[in-house]
Every structure is written in structure tokens, then in C-alpha cells.
C-alpha positions, 0 to 999 in steps of 0.5 A: 154849410160846410166848406170844401177842404183845400189843401196847401199845394191845391191852392197854390197850383191853381192860383198860379194857373189863374194868374198865368191865364189872366195875365196873358189875357191882360197882355193880350187885350193890352197889346191889341189896344196898343196896336190899334191905338199906334196903327191910327197915328201911323195912318194920320202921319202918312198924310203929313208932310215932312216938315209936319212929321219933324215938328210932331216927333220933336214935340213927342220928344219934348217933356211935354210931349212925353207927358201928353203921349203918356197920358193918352196911352194911359186913356187908351188902355183904360177905355172899353170902346174902340171908338174912343181909342181911335179917337184919342190917337187922332187927338194925339196926331192932331188931325186936321178935321177939327180944331181943339184947344188944350183944355178941350183936348183935356176934357176929352181925354178925361171923358174917354177914360173907362168910356163905354159904347153904349154911353157913346151911342147915347151921346151921339144920338141926343147931339142929333136932337133939335136944338134952340140957339135963339134964347141962350149962351148955347144951344138948348136941346130937349127930350120928351117922354111923348117924343122918345120914339120919334127922337129914336130914343126909345131904346133907353129906359127913362131912367137911363136917360136921366142918369145919362144926361147927368153923367155926359154933363159931369164929364163935360161932353154936354152942358147944363140946361141954359135956362132956369128949368131942368126937368119938368114932370106932371106925374107918372110917364110925363116928363121933359128935360132939357140940357145944352149942346155946345159947339165943343159937344159938336166938335167931339161928336165930328172927332168920334164920327171921324173915328167910326170912319176910320174903324170901318176902313180897317174893319174891310181891310181885316176881312 
């Protein structure tokens, strides 16, 4: 196949045009993300007393605080989910609705980098599944092929469920199955998959639910 002839002048002109458009779109997206991020922090700080505000600002001016806010902003700019971005801002502002250790905060931030809403939808759905808390170090949940519809998971293909569960375990949002059996298959479409839902998982669910609530509030004001 013959390729179209492109002059050097055209290549330079159209290359510059594409760059300008892409650069403008990127900057617009970044500015919107930053606006959403800091709006959440401002809203949260409005509920803190003067002593709490002084402590918060003093911390952000410290070397550790500067490093932390830089990491949180980087994560917020590299996630595709507004829910995740809002949750990151809440975590930075230390919302009193939950209590995270520094290790748990680091885990959440790492997990939210590049996060998409489809994965968050799945995470929130599986954390609502019935859990067995009587036998293991942490609660065990399961998904069976025969129960997908009843559990509200029929919107996902079997392969998606396996992949998403493994990815959430890798991100440490879910825990590995606390028993010795991970998956039972008997051929065809008959299978059962077990995994762990820890207290840390449920704290992250609560944070994301608060994030959803704040987004609803902002959306109602924007109408």
C-alpha cells in the first residue's frame, strides 16, 4: 500500500496543532481534578475547630506533610474515578468518620492510583456479600456461579469476577482466602470462589461511601 506523501511543512504544522489541542485538554482535565480535590479538603476543614486547623496547616508545612500532600495529589491526578479522588482528599483531611493507620493510608493511596469506577463498583458489591466470621482469622466471603444473580453480580462475566478478585487482593483491598481452598470448579459453569473481607476492607468501603455522598452534594449544588 502506498503511503500518502506528507511535506515537512505540513508535518510540522499539524503536529503542533495536535500538541496544542492535547496540551490544552490535559491542562483542563488536571485543573478540574485539582479543583475537585481541594474543594473536598476545604469542605472538610470548615468543620474543624481553630486548634485542629492550626495543627493541620503546621503538619502540611512540615517535610513529612509536604511529602504526603505531594503523593496524594499525584495519586488524585492519576486516577480515573472521581470517587477515588474525593476519597483521597478525605483521607488527606483526616475525616473523623473513620480511623486509618499510616500503613492503611499508604495501602489505599497505592490502590487508588489508576483506579477506575468499574473496579470500585465491583469492590463495593463484593464487600456486601454474606461473610463467615466464625472459623478464620478474618471474615470469608464467597461467590458461586449459581448465586451470581441473587448476589447482584450477574452484570459481570465469570472471567471478570476471577480477574477482579485477584486484582483487589493484589491491591490489598481484599484479603486472600483464609482457608486452604481458593476456587472449586466441577466443569462447565459450576464454580465457587472464596476470598477475605477484612475490617480494613470495610473501612475503605465506608470511606468510599462518604466520597459518594459528598459527590452527590456537590452535584446537587452544580445543577
